[in-house]
C-alpha positions in Angstrom: 88.3 101.0 84.5 84.7 101.6 83.4 83.9 105.1 82.2 80.4 104.9 83.8 82.2 104.6 87.3 84.8 107.0 88.5 88.3 105.9 89.5 88.5 104.6 93.1 90.4 106.8 95.6 94.0 105.7 96.3 93.0 103.8 99.7 90.2 102.0 97.7 92.8 101.0 95.0 95.2 99.8 97.6 92.5 97.9 99.3 91.3 96.1 96.2 94.8 95.2 95.3 95.4 93.8 98.8 92.7 91.2 98.3 93.8 87.9 96.5 91.3 86.9 93.7 89.5 84.6 96.1 89.1 87.3 98.7 91.9 86.6 101.3 93.9 89.3 102.7 97.5 88.2 103.7 97.7 90.7 106.6 94.7 92.7 107.8 96.7 94.8 110.0 99.2 95.7 107.3 96.3 96.2 105.0 94.7 98.7 107.6 97.9 100.7 107.9 98.2 100.8 104.0 94.7 102.1 103.8 95.4 104.9 106.5 98.6 105.8 104.5 96.9 105.9 101.3 94.4 108.3 102.8 97.2 110.8 103.4 98.6 110.1 100.0 95.4 110.9 98.3 95.0 114.3 100.3 98.7 115.0 99.7 98.1 114.3 95.7 95.1 116.7 96.1 97.4 119.3 97.8 95.1 119.3 100.8 97.9 118.2 103.0 101.7 118.3 102.9 103.9 115.9 104.4 107.1 117.4 105.6 110.0 114.8 105.4 113.6 114.7 106.2 116.4 113.1 104.2 120.2 112.9 103.8 122.4 111.7 101.0 124.4 108.7 101.5 126.6 107.4 98.6 124.4 109.1 96.2 121.2 107.7 97.5 118.4 109.5 99.4 118.0 108.0 102.8 114.8 109.1 104.8 114.0 109.6 108.4 110.2 108.2 108.9 109.2 111.0 111.4 107.2 113.2 108.8 105.0 115.9 109.8 101.5 116.6 108.4 100.7 120.1 107.4 97.0 121.2 106.6 97.1 123.1 103.3 93.4 123.3 102.7 90.1 122.6 104.4 88.0 123.3 101.3 85.4 120.4 100.6 86.9 117.6 98.7 83.5 115.8 97.6 84.7 112.7 99.6 83.1 112.4 103.1 86.1 110.5 104.7 88.5 113.0 103.3 86.5 116.1 104.6 86.5 114.3 108.0 90.2 113.8 107.9 90.9 117.4 107.0 88.6 118.5 109.9 90.4 116.2 112.4 93.9 117.3 111.1 92.9 120.9 111.5 91.5 120.3 115.1 94.7 118.4 116.2 97.0 120.9 114.7 95.3 123.7 116.8 95.2 121.4 120.1 99.0 120.5 119.6 100.0 123.9 118.6 101.7 122.8 115.3 101.9 120.1 112.7 101.0 116.6 113.4 103.6 113.7 113.5 102.8 111.2 111.2 103.2 108.4 113.8 100.7 110.3 116.0 98.2 110.3 113.1 98.6 106.8 112.3 97.8 105.9 116.0 94.7 108.2 115.9 93.4 106.9 112.6 94.0 103.2 113.9 92.0 100.6 111.7 89.1 102.9 110.8 90.5 103.4 107.4 90.3 99.7 106.4 86.6 99.2 107.7 85.4 102.5 106.0 86.9 101.9 102.7 85.8 98.3 102.8 82.2 99.2 103.4 82.3 101.7 100.7 83.7 99.2 98.1 81.1 96.6 99.2 78.2 99.3 98.7 79.6 100.1 95.2 79.7 96.3 94.4 83.6 96.4 93.9 83.9 94.0 96.8 81.8 91.1 96.7 81.2 88.5 99.2 83.2 85.3 98.7 82.1 81.6 99.5 84.7 81.7 102.2 83.1 83.4 105.3 84.4 86.7 106.0 86.1 87.2 102.7 85.3 89.6 100.0 86.5 89.0 96.3 87.7 92.4 94.6 86.2 93.4 91.1 88.5 91.7 88.4 88.0 94.3 85.9 89.1 97.2 88.2 92.1 95.1 89.7 93.2 93.9 86.2 93.3 97.5 85.0 95.1 98.6 87.9 97.6 95.8 87.5 98.1 96.3 83.8 99.1 100.0 84.6 101.5 98.9 87.3 103.2 96.4 85.2 103.5 98.8 82.3 105.4 101.3 84.7 107.6 98.4 86.1 108.5 97.1 82.6 109.1 100.9 81.5 106.4 100.9 78.8 104.6 103.7 80.4 105.6 106.9 82.2 105.1 107.5 85.9 102.6 110.3 87.1 102.2 111.3 90.5 99.3 109.1 91.3 100.7 106.1 90.0 103.9 106.8 91.9 101.9 106.8 95.3 100.0 103.5 94.3 103.2 101.9 93.0 105.2 102.8 96.2 102.4 101.6 98.5 102.0 98.3 96.6 105.8 97.7 96.8 105.9 98.9 100.4 103.3 96.3 101.5 105.2 93.7 99.2 101.9 93.1 97.1 103.9 92.9 94.0 104.7 89.0 94.7 100.9 88.2 93.9 100.4 91.1 91.4 103.5 90.2 89.2 104.9 93.7 89.7 108.6 93.8 90.5 111.4 96.2 89.9 115.1 95.4 88.7 118.0 96.3 91.0 118.8 99.1 88.6 115.4 100.5 88.9 115.3 100.4 92.6 118.6 102.4 92.7 117.2 104.9 90.3 114.2 105.4 92.6 116.5 105.8 95.6 118.7 108.6 93.5 115.4 110.1 92.2 116.2 109.7 88.7 114.8 107.5 85.9 111.0 106.9 85.8 110.6 109.3 88.9 113.0 112.4 87.5 110.2 114.3 86.2 108.1 114.3 89.4 108.3 117.0 92.1 110.8 116.2 95.0 107.9 116.8 97.4 105.8 114.3 96.0 108.5 111.7 95.6 109.5 112.3 99.3 106.1 112.0 100.6 105.5 108.8 98.6 108.7 107.3 99.8 108.1 107.9 103.5 104.4 106.3 103.2 106.0 103.3 101.5 108.6 102.9 104.0 106.2 103.0 106.9 104.7 99.8 105.3 108.0 98.3 104.9 109.0 99.0 108.6 105.9 97.5 109.8 106.1 94.4 107.7 109.7 93.9 108.8 108.9 94.3 112.7 105.8 92.3 112.4 108.0 89.4 111.0 110.5 89.6 114.1 112.9 91.7 112.2 113.6 88.8 109.3 112.1 90.9 106.5 114.2 91.8 103.6 113.4 95.5 103.3 110.9 95.0 100.5 110.7 95.6 96.8 112.0 99.1 96.1 113.4 99.7 99.6 117.0 99.6 98.8 118.5 102.9 100.3 115.3 104.7 100.9 114.4 104.4 104.4 116.2 104.1 107.7 
């Protein structure tokens, strides 16, 4: 990542990695959902939002309910227009509904706005460029290569996992982007993740839980959109219901 340009936000990173090098998106609807979930992830990482989750323990694995609730933690300006807009909307919805917002209700509210918003922002900064194919945009190869190198290093256990890479890694595997990025997990790593040990052991339980639920929302959507024929996705073993 160039030192002259700040690191993209989590939804921007997810969107860049969702594009193939020639500019194609495999599933624009899935990408839109991923961008909306990554926005929540960014704000959870910043401690502006908290995603309350429920889980049980089954055969030593964490099994999650995907009906999380979004709590507003801070409404202080973030320096990001889209993030400030979300915090304002979450605050207003919390008041009007008399309590925390259901994750599914927020997803319906946000709809596809996240995709177009971050796409326009990346185009404006030159990180998505027009392709020769009409309607396609090519992601910046230097930024994508850096992100992929980080993700591969984590998958190959050559680098430690921090909170931010936890969320990006989980979103990428939840959307099954690893197939074209060369980012995969061994069975043992998937079960370690489900047990909350191994690479994620040093991270807070709240962060692990929030990241897992956001990722599993993508896995669930992908499975349903393929008529129930999905395989649960990379890293999905034992982590969602």
